[in-house]
Each structure stands twice: as structure tokens, then as C-alpha cells.
TORDREN-768932 format. One record per residue (C-alpha): residue in three letters; x, y, z. Coordinates in pm, whole numbers, plus 50000, padded with zeros to 5 digits. Example, Ala and Ser with C-alpha at 12.3 -4.5 7.8 and 13.67 -1.06 7.14 Angstrom:
% residues 2
ALA512304955050780 SER513674989450714 
//
This chain:
% residues 70
MET516171069266079 MET516491094265797 LYS518591069465598 THR515941042765647 LEU513221066665543 PHE515241077465243 PHE515911042065127 CYS512301031365182 SER510991060764983 TYR513681055264717 TYR512691018964667 PHE509021027664673 PHE509451053764399 GLU511711030564206 GLU508951004364210 VAL506391030364102 ILE508601042563818 MET509401007163706 SER505750997063708 GLU504901028263505 GLN507651019663257 ASP506400983963237 GLU502880996663170 PHE504181020962907 TYR506080993662721 ARG503160969462750 ARG500880995262589 LYS503501003462327 ASN503850966462239 GLU500080962862212 GLN499940993361984 ASP502800979761773 LYS500980946661736 ALA497770964461637 ASN499660985761384 ARG501380954961239 ARG498040936761213 ALA496430966861041 TYR499370969360800 GLU499140932460713 GLU495380935360659 GLN495900965560433 GLU498560946760236 ALA496180917360192 ARG493430940860068 ASN495870957359827 GLU496950923659689 ALA493350912559647 ARG492520945259472 GLU495510941259237 LYS494540905359155 ALA490960915959085 GLU492200944058861 GLU494470920058670 GLU491620895358632 ARG489310922958507 LYS491930934158251 ARG492430898258140 LYS488670893958087 ILE488490926257889 GLU491410915657671 LYS489810881557616 GLU486500897657517 GLU488250921857283 SER490190893557116 ARG486940874157069 SER485190904156917 TYR488070909956674 GLY488100873156586 LEU484490874056464 
//
């Protein structure tokens, strides 16, 4: 009887621990996906900002070359 009780409680706690681990890793994966998505969005914003800065510099250079040409 004690062996049966032991094994039943062992398997019950094993299931509880495994389900908690599964939940932990599920949450961790969700957080990793959210972090990756945020990183990619930040990279896209940085690239857009760099392109806008380059375009602004190009316009300024073009205006300066026109003003010197007159």
C-alpha cells in the first residue's frame, strides 16, 4: 500500500512539475518571440531613420551645389 501511495504521489508530482516546466518554457518562448519582434521593429526604424538622414544630407548637398553654381 505504501509503495502504491508513493508511486501515485510520485507520478502526480512529476506531472505537476512537468506541466509547470511546460508552462515556463511556453512563456519563455512567447517572451523570446516578443523580444525578437521588438528588435526587428527597432532595426526597421533605425534603417528608416538612417535612410531619411542620408536623403536629407543629399538634399542639402544638392541645394548647396546649386547655390554655388549661381
